[in-house]
C-alpha positions as CSV (number, residue, x, y, z in Angstrom):
1,M,6.3,-24.8,2.1
2,D,9.8,-25.9,2.9
3,Q,10.6,-24.8,6.1
4,G,14.1,-25.5,6.0
5,L,14.2,-23.0,3.0
6,V,12.2,-20.6,5.6
7,A,14.7,-20.7,8.0
8,S,17.7,-20.1,5.6
9,F,16.1,-17.0,4.0
10,R,15.3,-15.5,7.7
11,E,19.0,-16.2,8.8
12,K,20.0,-14.4,5.6
13,A,17.5,-11.5,6.5
14,K,19.1,-10.8,10.0
15,S,22.3,-10.8,8.4
16,L,21.4,-8.2,6.5
17,L,19.7,-6.3,9.1
18,G,22.5,-6.4,11.2
19,T,24.6,-4.2,8.9
20,L,22.1,-1.7,8.8
21,S,21.7,1.1,11.2
22,F,18.1,2.6,12.5
23,P,17.0,5.1,9.9
24,K,17.8,8.8,10.8
25,G,15.9,11.9,9.9
26,D,18.2,13.3,7.7
27,E,18.1,10.7,5.1
28,E,15.8,11.4,1.9
29,V,13.2,9.0,2.0
30,W,12.9,9.7,6.0
31,R,13.4,13.4,6.3
32,K,9.5,14.2,6.6
33,F,8.8,11.5,8.9
34,P,8.9,12.1,12.8
35,L,11.5,9.7,13.8
36,N,12.4,11.8,16.8
37,Q,9.4,11.0,18.1
38,F,9.5,7.2,17.7
39,H,11.1,5.2,20.4
40,F,11.9,1.9,18.6
41,P,13.8,0.2,21.2
42,E,11.1,0.6,23.4
43,L,8.5,-0.5,21.1
44,S,10.2,-3.3,19.6
45,S,11.2,-4.9,22.7
46,E,7.7,-4.6,24.5
47,P,6.4,-8.0,25.6
48,L,4.0,-9.4,23.1
49,T,0.4,-9.6,24.4
50,S,-1.3,-9.4,21.0
51,S,-3.6,-12.1,19.7
52,V,-3.1,-12.7,15.7
53,E,-6.1,-14.2,13.5
54,V,-5.8,-15.0,10.1
55,K,-8.6,-16.0,8.2
56,D,-8.5,-16.8,4.2
57,S,-10.6,-18.4,2.0
58,I,-7.9,-18.6,-0.9
59,F,-7.1,-21.8,-2.9
60,A,-3.7,-22.1,-3.3
61,S,-1.2,-24.7,-4.8
62,E,1.6,-25.9,-3.5
63,I,4.7,-23.8,-4.8
64,V,7.9,-25.7,-5.8
65,S,11.3,-25.0,-3.8
66,S,13.1,-23.9,-6.8
67,K,10.3,-20.9,-7.5
68,A,10.2,-20.0,-3.8
69,S,13.9,-19.7,-3.6
70,E,13.8,-17.3,-6.6
71,I,11.2,-15.2,-4.8
72,F,13.4,-15.4,-1.6
73,D,16.1,-14.0,-3.4
74,E,14.5,-11.4,-5.3
75,L,12.7,-10.3,-2.2
76,L,16.1,-10.0,-0.2
77,E,17.7,-8.0,-2.9
78,S,14.7,-5.7,-3.2
79,C,14.8,-4.8,0.6
80,K,18.5,-5.0,1.4
81,S,18.3,-1.2,2.3
82,D,14.9,-1.4,4.3
83,F,15.4,-1.4,7.9
84,F,11.4,-2.3,8.8
85,A,11.1,-4.7,5.7
86,L,14.0,-6.5,6.9
87,Y,12.7,-6.3,10.9
88,G,9.4,-7.8,9.7
89,L,11.3,-10.7,7.8
90,V,13.2,-11.9,10.8
91,H,10.4,-11.1,13.2
92,A,7.5,-12.5,11.8
93,K,6.1,-15.8,13.5
94,E,5.0,-17.1,10.4
95,Y,5.4,-16.4,6.3
96,Y,2.1,-16.6,4.4
97,F,3.1,-18.0,1.0
98,Y,0.8,-18.7,-1.8
99,S,0.8,-19.8,-5.4
100,L,-2.6,-18.8,-6.8
101,G,-4.0,-19.8,-10.2
102,G,-7.5,-19.0,-9.8
103,Q,-10.4,-21.6,-9.9
104,D,-11.0,-23.3,-13.3
105,G,-14.1,-21.7,-14.9
106,K,-14.9,-19.8,-11.7
107,D,-14.5,-15.9,-11.2
108,E,-14.6,-15.6,-7.4
109,V,-12.8,-13.3,-5.1
110,E,-10.3,-14.7,-2.4
111,D,-9.7,-13.2,0.8
112,W,-6.8,-13.0,3.0
113,N,-7.1,-11.4,6.4
114,F,-4.7,-10.6,9.2
115,H,-6.1,-9.0,12.4
116,F,-4.1,-8.5,15.7
117,K,-5.2,-7.1,19.2
118,G,-3.6,-6.1,22.0
119,E,0.1,-4.7,22.7
120,G,3.4,-5.5,21.6
121,S,5.4,-5.9,18.6
122,V,3.9,-7.5,15.5
123,S,5.2,-8.8,12.1
124,S,3.6,-9.8,9.1
125,V,4.9,-11.5,5.6
126,F,2.5,-12.1,2.7
127,L,4.0,-13.4,-0.1
128,L,2.1,-14.1,-3.6
129,H,2.8,-16.2,-6.8
130,V,0.7,-15.9,-9.8
131,P,1.3,-18.7,-12.4
132,K,1.6,-18.2,-16.2
133,N,-1.6,-17.4,-18.0
134,K,-3.5,-17.4,-14.9
135,K,-5.6,-14.8,-13.5
136,V,-6.5,-14.1,-9.9
137,R,-9.0,-11.5,-7.8
138,L,-8.1,-11.2,-4.1
139,T,-8.4,-9.1,-1.2
140,E,-5.6,-8.5,1.4
141,N,-6.9,-7.0,4.6
142,Y,-5.0,-5.9,7.9
143,S,-6.7,-4.3,10.9
144,S,-5.7,-3.9,14.4
145,S,-7.8,-3.1,17.8
146,T,-6.2,-2.2,21.3
147,V,-7.5,-2.5,24.8
148,S,-5.4,0.5,25.9
149,D,-3.9,3.9,24.6
150,K,-0.4,2.6,24.8
151,L,1.4,2.9,21.4
152,H,2.6,-0.3,19.8
153,L,4.1,-1.4,16.3
154,F,3.3,-3.3,13.4
155,T,5.8,-4.2,10.4
156,S,4.6,-6.0,7.3
157,V,6.2,-7.3,4.1
158,S,4.1,-8.3,0.8
159,F,5.6,-9.3,-2.2
160,Y,3.5,-10.3,-5.4
161,D,5.5,-11.9,-8.4
162,L,3.8,-12.7,-11.8
163,E,4.5,-14.8,-14.2
164,D,4.2,-14.5,-17.9
165,A,0.3,-13.2,-19.3
166,S,-0.8,-13.6,-15.6
167,C,-3.2,-10.9,-14.3
168,L,-4.0,-10.1,-10.5
169,D,-6.6,-7.4,-9.3
170,L,-5.8,-6.9,-5.6
171,V,-7.7,-4.9,-3.1
172,L,-5.7,-4.0,-0.1
173,T,-6.8,-2.6,3.0
174,E,-5.7,-1.4,6.2
175,D,-7.6,-0.3,9.1
176,Y,-5.5,0.2,12.2
177,D,-6.3,1.4,15.8
178,P,-5.1,5.2,16.9
179,D,-2.2,4.0,18.8
180,L,-0.3,2.1,16.2
181,Y,2.8,2.9,14.7
182,H,2.8,1.3,11.5
183,F,5.6,0.4,8.7
184,R,4.8,-1.4,5.3
185,S,6.8,-2.4,2.3
186,V,4.9,-3.7,-0.6
187,F,7.1,-5.2,-3.5
188,S,6.3,-6.4,-6.9
189,R,8.0,-8.4,-10.2
190,Q,6.1,-8.6,-13.3
191,A,7.2,-10.8,-16.0
192,K,6.4,-10.4,-19.7
193,D,2.7,-9.4,-20.4
194,S,1.5,-9.5,-16.9
195,K,-0.8,-6.9,-15.6
196,L,-1.1,-5.8,-11.8
197,S,-3.8,-3.5,-10.7
198,L,-3.4,-2.7,-7.1
199,Y,-6.0,-1.0,-5.4
200,S,-4.9,0.4,-1.8
201,F,-7.2,1.9,1.0
202,P,-5.0,2.6,4.0
203,L,-7.0,4.2,6.9
204,G,-6.3,4.6,10.6
205,G,-2.9,4.4,12.9
206,F,-1.1,6.8,14.7
207,R,2.2,7.1,12.5
208,G,2.9,5.2,9.5
209,K,5.1,5.2,6.7
210,T,4.5,3.0,3.5
211,F,6.9,1.9,0.3
212,Y,5.6,0.7,-3.0
213,F,8.2,-0.8,-5.1
214,P,6.8,-2.1,-8.3
215,K,9.1,-3.7,-10.7
216,L,7.8,-3.7,-14.4
217,S,10.6,-6.3,-15.7
218,G,8.9,-8.2,-18.6
219,K,8.4,-6.4,-22.0
220,G,4.5,-5.5,-22.2
221,S,4.0,-5.6,-18.6
222,E,1.3,-3.3,-17.3
223,L,0.9,-1.5,-13.6
224,N,-2.1,0.3,-12.4
225,L,-1.6,1.3,-8.5
226,S,-4.7,3.2,-7.3
227,A,-5.2,4.5,-3.8
228,V,-7.5,6.2,-1.6
229,T,-7.0,7.3,2.1
230,A,-8.6,9.3,4.6
231,L,-7.1,10.4,7.9
232,N,-8.4,12.2,10.7
233,Q,-7.3,13.6,14.4
234,R,-3.5,13.5,14.6
235,E,-2.8,10.6,12.2
236,W,0.4,10.7,10.2
237,N,1.0,8.7,7.0
238,D,4.2,8.9,4.6
239,V,3.6,7.2,1.5
240,E,6.6,6.7,-1.0
241,A,6.1,4.7,-4.5
242,L,9.1,4.0,-6.8
243,V,8.1,2.8,-10.1
244,T,10.9,0.8,-12.0
245,H,10.4,0.2,-15.8
246,H,13.1,-2.4,-17.0
247,A,11.5,-3.5,-20.3
248,D,10.3,-1.9,-23.5
249,H,6.5,-1.7,-24.1
250,T,5.8,-1.4,-20.4
251,T,3.1,0.6,-19.0
252,S,2.2,2.2,-15.3
253,K,-0.3,4.3,-14.0
254,L,-0.2,5.9,-10.3
255,S,-3.3,7.5,-9.0
256,Y,-3.3,8.3,-5.4
257,K,-6.1,10.7,-3.5
258,T,-5.9,11.5,0.2
259,I,-8.8,13.3,2.2
260,V,-6.9,15.1,5.4
261,T,-9.1,16.6,8.1
262,D,-8.4,17.8,11.5
263,K,-4.6,18.2,12.6
264,S,-3.7,15.3,10.5
265,H,-0.8,14.9,8.1
266,H,-0.4,13.1,5.1
267,I,2.7,13.2,2.7
268,F,2.7,11.4,-0.8
269,T,5.9,10.9,-2.9
270,G,6.0,9.1,-6.3
271,N,9.1,8.3,-8.0
272,L,9.3,7.3,-11.3
273,H,12.7,5.7,-12.9
274,I,13.0,4.6,-16.5
275,P,17.0,3.8,-17.2
276,P,18.6,4.0,-20.6
277,N,17.8,2.6,-24.0
278,L,14.0,1.4,-23.2
279,K,11.5,2.1,-25.8
280,K,7.8,2.7,-26.2
281,V,7.2,3.0,-22.3
282,V,4.3,5.1,-21.1
283,A,4.3,6.4,-17.7
284,H,1.6,8.5,-15.4
285,Q,1.2,9.4,-12.0
286,E,-1.2,12.1,-10.2
287,S,-1.4,13.2,-6.7
288,H,-4.8,14.7,-5.6
289,N,-5.5,15.9,-1.9
290,L,-8.3,17.4,-0.3
291,S,-8.0,19.1,2.9
292,L,-11.2,19.7,4.8
293,D,-9.9,21.6,7.8
294,K,-7.1,24.6,8.0
295,K,-4.7,22.6,10.2
296,A,-5.0,19.7,8.4
297,R,-2.0,19.3,5.9
298,A,-1.1,17.2,2.8
299,E,1.9,17.2,0.2
300,A,2.2,15.9,-3.0
301,N,6.1,15.2,-4.5
302,P,6.6,13.8,-8.0
303,K,9.9,12.7,-8.9
304,L,10.6,11.6,-12.3
305,E,13.9,10.1,-13.3
306,V,13.7,9.6,-17.1
307,F,16.9,8.2,-19.2
308,S,15.3,7.4,-22.2
309,E,13.9,9.2,-25.1
310,D,10.9,6.9,-26.7
311,V,8.8,7.2,-23.5
312,S,5.6,9.1,-22.8
313,C,5.7,10.4,-18.9
314,T,3.0,12.7,-17.5
315,H,2.2,13.9,-14.3
316,G,0.4,15.8,-12.0
317,A,-0.8,16.8,-8.2
318,T,-3.2,18.8,-6.8
319,V,-3.6,19.9,-3.1
320,G,-6.5,22.2,-2.0
321,D,-10.0,22.5,-0.4
322,I,-13.8,22.2,-1.3
323,D,-14.2,24.0,-4.7
324,E,-16.3,27.0,-3.8
325,E,-18.0,27.2,-7.5
326,Q,-18.9,24.0,-7.2
327,L,-20.5,24.4,-3.4
328,F,-22.4,27.5,-4.7
329,Y,-23.7,25.2,-7.4
330,L,-25.6,22.7,-5.0
331,L,-26.5,25.2,-2.8
332,S,-28.4,27.2,-5.3
333,R,-30.0,23.5,-6.1
334,G,-31.5,23.6,-2.9
335,L,-29.2,21.2,-0.5
336,S,-28.1,22.1,2.8
337,P,-24.3,23.1,3.4
338,E,-23.7,20.0,5.1
339,D,-25.1,18.1,2.5
340,A,-23.4,19.8,-0.3
341,K,-20.1,19.6,1.4
342,S,-20.6,15.8,1.9
343,L,-21.8,15.3,-1.6
344,L,-18.6,16.9,-3.2
345,V,-16.3,14.9,-0.6
346,S,-17.8,11.7,-1.9
347,A,-17.3,12.7,-5.4
348,F,-13.8,13.1,-4.4
349,Y,-13.1,9.7,-4.1
350,G,-16.3,7.7,-5.5
351,K,-15.2,7.1,-8.8
352,A,-12.0,5.3,-7.5
353,I,-14.3,2.8,-5.7
354,A,-17.0,2.4,-8.3
355,E,-14.5,1.5,-11.0
356,L,-13.3,-1.4,-8.9
357,P,-13.7,-5.0,-10.7
358,F,-15.0,-6.0,-7.5
359,P,-18.6,-6.8,-6.1
360,D,-20.7,-4.3,-4.9
361,S,-20.5,-5.5,-1.4
362,L,-16.8,-4.7,-1.4
363,K,-17.5,-1.2,-2.8
364,E,-20.2,-0.6,0.0
365,T,-17.9,-1.6,2.6
366,L,-14.8,0.4,1.5
367,E,-17.5,3.6,0.9
368,T,-18.5,3.2,4.4
369,R,-15.4,3.1,6.2
370,I,-14.1,6.1,4.4
371,H,-17.1,7.9,4.6
372,S,-17.2,7.1,8.9
373,K,-13.4,8.3,8.9
374,I,-14.4,11.6,7.7
375,S,-17.8,11.9,9.4
376,G,-18.5,12.5,13.2
377,R,-17.5,16.1,12.5
378,K,-18.9,18.8,10.8
379,I,-17.4,19.2,7.2
380,G,-16.3,22.7,6.4
């Protein structure tokens, strides 16, 4: 990677950041997030005492400067009004930029892991390019730990660029400590006949805000965004997705499942934008939320902006407790109340994991993480 190109991009991001003010609670995308409790100047100026460790098993090719420059331009345009994304681009110590084409004749899963430990402010930038006609399977993993109960800050940016007829299957995991403020922006751009399947499993953190900004730019491109998250204690996570169709014959499916316990709070807002004059567009979004405590809260907010007629758009959202009829049936079959409720909770998210096109070992790890998040307490 041309470091001069990176330095120039970083300066452009810094200039854009200088034109923005810190987000305000009366702005639509921030109105539900407790910004009044977030002391950004203090957290962002904390001396960095964290250690960052990055491990990967990625077989990357060198990306040409012209392509890198194009991706940088697209990323800058995409996040020009995103305060925390620009902050991350400016303050990240290193950019992790990969061009992946898979290994010929092999169907292996490649891994990228970002772990930080300690206090202070940490930022990450992960950029991925998938060349024409290539297929890649990847896990992108973030985790944190701390030795104190002092609040600290993490900002991260990911960008996925898919060329014509390329395919990316991506599992994205987040496993944060309970004292972390985390702000994450995920961007993608898909060319003709490309397919992106993004499976997200965010867990942990004190307060978090995540944006997904997928763009279906090429004819015939397809997006599948599926997520499962579980919150406990007083965790708060605010997730917003904006799926934008820019071409004919594009397809998107967004599915988000949430489990909230204790006094946790989760918000999901699914935005869909289809501009005028597009043809044969199919878009679906759904959000299902399971509350295991009376003081736990989950919100689902579908928002559709459709300005074309030749489209098929559907959406659905549910927020509720464990189904009493299903519980009664399991009890009548001899299960204890604890086992019956645990089985129903597992069934709520299990299908999303079982259908992953990844090895069973990864599925078992995800299952264990989610189960441990909602266990250690009596379900009911």
